[in-house]
Structure formats: structure tokens, C-alpha cells
C-alpha positions, -999 to +999 in steps of 0.1 A: -130+746-651-157+734-674-163+696-674-183+672-696-218+668-683-234+649-712-231+613-699-254+603-670-235+596-637-255+564-633-272+549-664-308+539-658-302+501-662-277+501-633-296+522-608-308+493-586-273+477-585-257+511-578-282+517-549-273+483-533-236+490-537-240+523-520-255+504-490-222+484-489-203+516-488-224+527-458-219+493-442-181+493-441-181+530-432-203+521-402-179+492-392-148+513-396-160+540-373-175+517-347-141+500-347-123+533-341-142+536-308-131+501-297-096+515-291-105+537-261-132+512-250-108+482-249-081+504-233-105+509-204-121+474-204-089+454-206-068+480-188-041+481-216-018+508-228-027+529-259-002+509-279-018+476-270-053+489-276-040+501-310-038+464-320-075+468-328-065+491-357-035+470-366-058+440-369-086+458-388-066+477-413-038+451-415-064+427-429-066+448-460-030+442-469-036+404-468-071+401-482-074+427-509-050+410-533-069+377-529-101+395-535-088+409-568-081+374-581-115+363-569-134+390-588-112+385-619-122+349-621-157+350-606-169+386-613-179+415-591-212+400-580-195+370-564-170+393-548-199+412-530-214+379-519-180+367-505-173+399-487-207+400-469-203+363-460-169+368-444-182+398-424-210+377-409-185+350-398-163+375-382-191+393-364-204+361-349-170+354-334-175+384-311-200+362-291-174+337-278-149+365-274-174+381-250-180+349-231-143+343-227-135+380-220-106+375-244-090+406-260-071+385-285-102+366-296-117+399-303-086+408-324-091+377-345-128+385-350-119+421-359-094+407-385-121+385-401-147+414-401-121+436-417-114+408-443-150+410-453-147+448-456-115+444-477-133+421-501-162+445-504-140+475-509-119+458-535-150+447-553-174+477-550-150+505-559-141+493-594-177+479-597-190+515-593-164+529-617-175+503-643-213+512-641-212+539-667-191+562-689-154+568-679-159+606-681-182+604-651-163+577-632-147+599-605-180+617-599-199+584-597-174+570-572-175+602-551-213+600-552-212+564-539-186+573-513-210+600-500-229+572-483-197+559-466-196+588-441-233+585-436-226+549-424-197+563-404-221+587-387-245+559-378-215+539-366-204+566-342-240+570-328-242+532-323-207+532-306-218+562-284-252+548-274-244+511-273-207+508-264-193+540-248-224+547-228-222+513-212-186+516-201-183+515-163-168+548-151-144+530-128-107+540-134-079+515-139-069+519-103-104+512-091-108+482-113-075+467-101-088+471-065-120+452-072-127+416-063-122+394-094-158+383-095-170+419-094-146+430-121-155+400-143-192+410-141-185+446-151-163+435-180-189+410-192-216+437-193-193+461-212-183+434-238-219+423-243-227+458-255-196+457-278-212+426-294-247+439-299-242+463-329-217+440-347-239+409-345-271+429-352-256+442-385-256+406-397-293+410-406-285+440-429-256+421-445-279+392-451-305+414-468-278+428-492-264+393-498-298+379-509-303+409-533-271+401-551-276+363-549-309+365-567-300+393-591-292+385-627-255+390-636-249+419-661-221+423-686-203+445-661-200+419-633-194+388-654-160+372-649-132+376-675-134+348-700-097+351-707-079+367-678-048+387-686-016+371-670-007+388-637+028+396-650+013+416-679-011+434-657+016+444-633+036+457-662+006+479-672+003+492-636+040+499-631+040+520-663+013+542-648+028+567-622-008+579-615-015+544-601+016+536-581+020+571-567-018+569-559-011+538-539+015+556-518-008+587-514-036+564-503-015+547-477-008+581-461-044+594-465-060+563-450-034+563-423-041+599-413-079+594-414-078+564-391-051+576-368-066+611-363-101+597-357-088+569-334-071+594-310-097+622-313-117+610-284-087+607-261-074+641-272-107+658-263-108+640-230-074+652-221-076+688-234-112+696-223-118+671-195-148+655-211-161+619-207-156+592-234-192+595-243-189+633-247-157+627-267-177+607-292-199+639-297-169+657-312-164+627-335-200+631-346-195+668-354-163+659-373-183+633-393-210+658-401-184+681-416-169+652-434-203+643-449-213+678-458-180+686-475-180+654-495-215+661-508-205+697-516-172+686-533-190+659-554-214+686-567-185+710-574-166+684-593-191+690-621-171+721-628-138+720-610-108+697-614-109+671-585-071+670-581-068+708-577-097+708-552-078+681-533-046+702-532-065+731-516-080+709-490-047+693-482-032+727-475-061+735-452-057+701-434-020+707-428-029+741-412-055+723-391-029+698-379-007+726-367-037+742-349-043+709-330-006+710-320-002+746-310-035+763-303-046+765-266-074+746-250-091+777-235-129+772-239-143+797-264-179+787-262-202+759-251-230+742-270-254+719-252-228+715-223-201+706-249-171+729-246-152+741-277-116+755-279-096+766-309-075+734-310-105+711-309-122+732-336-092+726-358-094+689-349-130+687-361-124+708-392-096+684-403-123+659-411-140+683-435-108+688-454-102+650-456-136+644-471-128+642-508-094+626-506-100+588-507-123+586-537-104+613-556-071+595-551-088+563-561-104+578-592-072+595-604-051+564-597-073+541-618-082+568-644-072+561-679-053+528-673-060+497-694-093+481-683-074+448-680-056+462-650-086+476-632-092+447-608-056+443-597-051+480-597-082+484-575-067+458-551-035+478-548-054+509-539-075+490-513-044+473-499-032+509-493-057+509-465-030+491-445-019+527-438-044+526-409-024+497-394+010+515-400+003+551-389-021+545-360+007+526-341+031+555-350+008+580-333+003+556-304+040+552-299+044+590-298+015+592-273+030+565-251+066+578-254+069+612-271+107+614-268+122+634-296+087+646-308+080+663-274+105+690-286+079+702-311+055+713-283+076+720-252+053+747-239+025+723-229+020+701-199+040+668-198+022+652-168+007+618-178-030+612-170-030+578-153-064+569-167-057+580-203-020+570-202-012+602-221-001+638-216-010+670-233+026+671-248+024+635-262-011+639-277-003+672-293+031+660-306+014+630-322-004+652-346+028+658-365+019+625-382-013+639-398+007+670-410+032+647-427+005+626-443-014+656-457+018+669-472+021+636-491-015+639-504-007+675-514+023+664-534+002+638-552-026+663-560-001+688-574+018+662-594-014+649-611-035+680-612-036+678-650-065+661-667-040+644-690-040+606-686-010+583-684 
């Protein structure tokens, strides 16, 4: 399909601002993916069940449902620039809370710190996404957002490396049974060392957040990021949004997409440990491979959107993702080949490829959802689409509950081993059955893509 190429994706006058905004996309991508690795880490450090460790994701992504709406009112009255400053400031406060959490060895203090860090990310995402859409012609808005979002998985890639090298590599190999048998003083020393390395990357990133903060603090406000002089009443804005099925269906699709991304990535490490017998650090290597596919596919898709309809591309990718989910559930774990001592099986290859098929979904749903609606509704509409990130807090526990107690869902994969690994607190049956959740989520994304594949605006 031929598309309009006349307007520049990023006008020359906005290049510096756009570059700094892309650094924010990278920052919260980095934080999201480091946080994903806290689930298996805390499960081992604090000796919790998968469901309890899943509170990491409930806290992180649940913050979006609370903070995103407040952020929309902030940027409506104070402008995008102030929103970026507020988001970075909240992140720094939350990251510094990790220090007393480490000293106290308190799981729940970490949960509070994670919630505050996520609050900063929620403000940034609510601000930066519509900010990017506003930095140029509407005809190039979806491409511009996809371009900015390309730097999000790059940050995610760095986040996984940091988690692998600074967090997972410093986990003591002692099992839950061995830890319970240790003298309290010895166990406390081990836990303190593990939690210290949890703190290092989060606190260290405060320097990067501060550098971005100073750029926006000293930059001159443009017409794009000035606050509204006469804000439209919220009731009127809600009316505009509720008359746009692209928007409210987009919010629903985004809940399921973000839910599947976070849930699948959260349990990826555990799945690989169980199915291939690898260590947590090796499990993070599969995560890196998945992120490489995610990054490569997003860059390729952004380039192809110059000629092809984004919604139709997303429909094709959603079908492939559903097939990958079934591969994770039903294909065997027989090792097909080994690369650098890392074994690969058909089901794990499907698990990695799923990330490539997810690559274009978030920014495409976002761009379609806000496309063509009255500009007066952009800020609140953006908040709704960012609040949809709460899907990570809803669907990750759903997968965790299936892993802990597969029950009915075990009937989907009765041919696999139901023996529970005492260290992972999971069986092959429960892990495989849990991937019915991604299949359902991708089906919702497919329905949205097909319903709004037309270029016609609401």
C-alpha cells in the first residue's frame, strides 16, 4: 500500500527534543526489563511462591492505573515539559528507596519502591507518547512514535544485560531447602549481598535520569509543550473519547497486549530453567535473544510502515504470535542444537520468536487509538492508553496462578510431566498450560487489528 512520504518524520526544529525523549523511552524500557528479572530473583532471595514474587509486577504495572490519569491532568495544566520533569523526579525518589529496603532486607519495602519507580515511568509514558505524536505532521505520527519506540527495546536489552550481570549473576546458588537449613546470620549475609546488587543498577540510573532532567529544565518551552490556556472540561473530553471506538477498543487491546508482553517475559526465564535445565543466568540469555528479535523486528516494521498499513501488519504478526504460543505449549523440549553452550529446542525457539511478533504492537495500537481524534482529547486519551499498562498487573498474576495451581488448565497439556520442581515451584504441565494466556491476548490484538485495518478515521 502506498503511503504519504512528503512530510518529515521529525521536523528539524524538534530534533534535539525528540532525541532526549527517545532517551526516556530507552530509560523506562530498561527499568521494565530489569524489573521482570526481579520476579525470579526475589522468588529465590525471599523464598516465596511464584504468586508472591509476582507482586513485583502487580506493584510495577499497577502503578500505571493510579498515576497515568493524574499525569494527564498535570500535562494538561502544566505542559509536556513539566510532565517529563515530574516523571524523572519521581523515578529518582523511588530508586533511592531501594537502599533502605536492602538494609532492612524487606520484600514489601522493595514493593513500595517499585511502585514509586513505576509511578515515575507512568508519568513519563503518559507524557512522552503524545509529546512525540505532537512533534510533527499527523500523517507521520504513527511512524514517528514507532521510531521513538525503537529505542525502548534497546533500553530493554541493556536492562536485561544489567540484570544478568549485576543481579542474576550475584544470586547465591543455594536452593530453598539449603537456605532454610542455614544459620540465620549466614543467610542474612547472603541475602544482604544479593539485595545490594539489586540496588546498584536502579540507584546508578539516577545519574542518567538527572542528566535528562537538567536538559528539559534548562530548555526553552515550545508551542507544542506549552500548557493549555483554556483546558476543555473533562466531561466534554470523555464524550469525545467515548465516541471514538478506535480509542476505547484500543485501550482494551492495549490491556491485553501489555499483559501478554509482561507475563510472557516474566515467566520466560523460569520456563527455560524447567524445560532445558539451565541456570537463571543462562535463562536471561534467552531473554536477550528474544529482545534482539524484538528490536530487529520493530526497526524493520517501522521502515515497512512507509509502504504498508500498520494495522494489517499487526494482524499478520498477531496470527504468528498465536501460533508461537501453541508451539510453547505443545512442542517438545528435545535439544535441536546448541550455541555457545546454550541449548535450543523447538518450544524455546517459539518462545523467543514470540517477542519478534510482539514488536510493533504497542506503538501501533497507541497510534491507531489516538489517530484522528480531536486534539483536545489527546492528553486524556493518552492517559487511558497508558493506564492500559495495568494489563501487566492483571495478566501476570493470572499466569502465576496457573503455574502455582494449573487445575482446569492442566487438561490442555496432559501429555507433559506434572512433577513440581521444589526450587522453581512449577511443573512442565503448569508452565506450558500458562501460555494459553498469551494465546488469548494475541487473539484480542488480532481482533482489534482486523476491526480497524482501514485507514478511515473515526
